[in-house]
C-alpha positions in Angstrom: 150.1 124.7 147.1 147.6 124.9 144.3 148.7 126.5 140.9 147.6 130.3 140.7 144.3 130.7 138.9 144.4 132.4 135.2 143.7 136.2 135.8 142.9 138.6 133.4 142.3 142.4 133.8 140.5 144.8 131.4 142.5 148.2 132.1 142.8 151.5 129.9 142.6 155.1 131.2 141.6 154.7 134.7 145.3 153.0 135.3 148.3 152.3 133.5 149.1 148.7 133.1 152.9 149.2 133.8 152.0 150.4 137.3 148.9 147.8 137.7 151.4 145.2 137.6 153.3 146.5 140.5 149.8 145.4 142.3 148.7 142.3 140.6 150.7 140.0 138.4 147.6 139.3 135.8 147.3 139.5 132.1 146.3 143.0 131.2 143.8 143.7 128.4 142.4 146.9 126.6 139.1 148.4 127.8 136.3 145.2 127.5 133.9 145.0 124.9 131.1 142.6 123.8 132.3 139.4 123.4 135.7 139.9 125.0 134.3 138.2 128.2 133.5 135.0 126.8 136.4 134.5 124.5 138.7 135.0 128.0 136.6 132.9 130.0 136.7 130.1 127.1 140.4 130.6 127.2 140.8 129.6 130.7 140.5 132.9 132.7 139.3 131.8 136.2 139.8 135.1 137.9 138.4 138.6 135.8 138.9 142.3 136.6 136.5 144.6 134.7 137.9 148.2 135.1 137.5 149.9 131.9 135.2 149.4 129.0 134.2 151.0 125.7 130.5 152.6 125.5 129.6 154.1 122.4 132.8 152.9 120.0 131.9 149.2 120.6 129.1 147.4 122.1 129.4 147.2 126.0 130.3 144.1 128.0 126.4 143.0 128.8 124.7 141.4 132.0 124.3 138.3 130.3 127.8 137.7 129.5 128.5 138.3 133.0 126.0 136.5 134.3 126.9 133.4 132.4 130.6 133.5 133.2 129.5 133.7 137.1 127.4 130.3 136.3 130.5 128.7 135.0 132.2 129.5 138.5 134.5 132.3 137.2 135.1 134.9 139.6 134.5 138.5 138.4 135.4 141.9 140.2 134.4 145.4 138.9 135.6 148.5 140.0 136.3 152.4 138.5 134.3 152.6 135.5 132.2 150.0 133.5 133.4 147.3 136.1 131.5 149.6 138.6 128.5 150.1 136.6 128.5 146.2 136.0 128.9 145.4 139.6 126.1 147.3 140.6 124.0 145.7 138.1 125.6 142.1 138.6 126.4 142.0 142.5 123.0 140.0 143.5 124.7 137.5 140.6 127.8 137.0 142.6 129.8 140.0 140.9 132.2 141.7 143.4 131.8 145.2 143.5 135.1 147.3 144.7 135.6 151.0 145.7 133.9 154.4 146.2 132.4 154.8 142.5 130.6 151.0 142.7 129.2 152.1 146.3 127.7 155.2 144.6 126.1 153.3 141.9 124.9 150.3 144.3 123.3 152.9 146.8 121.6 154.8 143.9 123.6 158.3 144.2 124.9 157.7 140.8 122.9 156.7 138.1 124.0 157.7 134.8 126.5 156.1 132.6 128.2 159.1 131.7 129.3 159.6 135.2 132.2 157.5 134.3 132.4 158.2 130.5 135.5 159.7 129.1 137.5 160.5 125.9 140.9 158.4 125.7 143.8 158.2 123.0 143.5 154.8 121.8 147.6 154.8 121.0 148.5 154.9 124.8 144.9 154.8 126.8 145.7 157.8 128.4 142.6 159.8 129.6 142.1 163.1 127.6 138.9 164.5 129.4 137.7 164.5 132.9 134.9 162.2 134.1 132.0 163.6 136.1 132.8 161.1 138.8 136.3 162.4 139.5 134.9 165.9 139.9 132.5 164.7 142.6 134.7 163.2 144.5 137.4 165.9 144.1 134.7 168.3 145.3 134.2 166.4 148.4 138.0 166.0 149.3 138.5 169.6 148.9 135.5 170.4 151.0 136.6 168.2 153.5 140.1 169.9 153.0 138.7 173.2 153.7 139.9 174.5 150.3 136.1 174.5 149.2 132.9 175.3 151.1 129.9 172.9 150.9 127.8 175.8 149.7 129.3 176.0 146.0 128.8 171.8 145.8 126.0 172.0 143.7 126.6 174.8 141.8 130.0 173.4 140.5 128.3 170.2 139.2 125.7 171.7 137.6 128.0 173.6 135.6 130.0 170.5 134.7 127.3 168.5 133.8 126.2 171.1 131.3 129.6 169.7 129.6 129.2 166.7 127.3 131.6 164.4 128.7 133.9 164.2 125.3 134.2 167.4 126.0 134.8 168.1 129.7 138.3 169.3 129.8 139.8 171.9 132.5 139.5 174.5 130.0 135.8 173.7 129.3 135.2 173.8 133.2 136.6 177.2 133.3 134.7 178.2 130.2 131.5 176.9 131.7 131.8 179.0 134.7 132.5 182.3 133.0 130.4 185.0 134.1 128.9 182.7 136.7 128.6 183.4 140.6 130.4 180.3 141.0 133.5 181.2 138.5 135.9 181.8 141.5 135.0 178.4 143.2 135.3 176.5 139.7 138.8 178.1 139.3 139.9 176.7 142.8 138.6 173.4 141.9 140.8 173.5 138.8 143.7 174.5 140.6 143.0 171.7 143.2 143.0 168.9 140.7 145.9 170.2 138.7 147.8 170.0 142.2 146.6 167.0 143.3 146.2 164.7 140.1 146.4 161.3 142.1 144.1 162.2 145.1 141.5 163.9 142.6 141.7 160.5 140.4 138.8 158.6 142.0 138.9 156.1 139.1 142.4 155.2 139.3 142.2 155.0 143.4 139.3 152.5 142.9 141.0 150.6 140.1 144.0 149.9 142.7 141.3 148.7 145.0 140.3 146.1 142.7 143.9 144.7 142.0 144.1 144.6 145.7 141.0 142.8 146.3 141.9 140.2 143.5 145.3 139.8 145.1 144.2 139.1 148.5 141.4 136.9 147.3 143.9 134.7 145.3 146.4 134.7 148.7 143.2 133.4 150.6 142.8 130.5 147.8 146.2 129.8 148.5 146.0 129.7 151.9 143.0 127.1 152.2 144.6 124.8 149.6 148.1 124.6 151.1 
């Protein structure tokens, strides 16, 4: 049996790294920034997962960096946040996209970077605002569950979009609907998200799917080389 390839995952507010280790043994690093990818490749990483990345605080990981890594034979997965964005842009180059958010970017149903943007506490990487993509996902699940009706989906999304990503909290969502015909529907959405935090967090769900994809890919390598 061959030795395990070096695995690195860039992870932040989408999923706690301690929980992530339950799904995949890997080196977990903070959200990716420009320059991080060539550095870890230079240090020997052969399987890399990109979940979270910095947007405004630092320069973002570039398509050129990913393309260079793929040309060197490094396997790179993306999901949930920055990883989903870059995977949609780089899938033709060989980057592997995973999850619902990646699929929506790949289809063109999602276009803007701020769909996945949020603010997080740098001390513990916990999200302090709500990404728009989680609201989109939760609306669909709440409608499927009969908790909300399809007729309110566009109105609620329009209200959520009026809030800057850095300010999008439950309180801000409720305030945005004050005096709106969608006030009661927004209240129900916030209630649903508060009562179903795990099911409403699409970024977290997609991060777990990425870890599973990396784990399963590694298992297939073992099988073929044993």
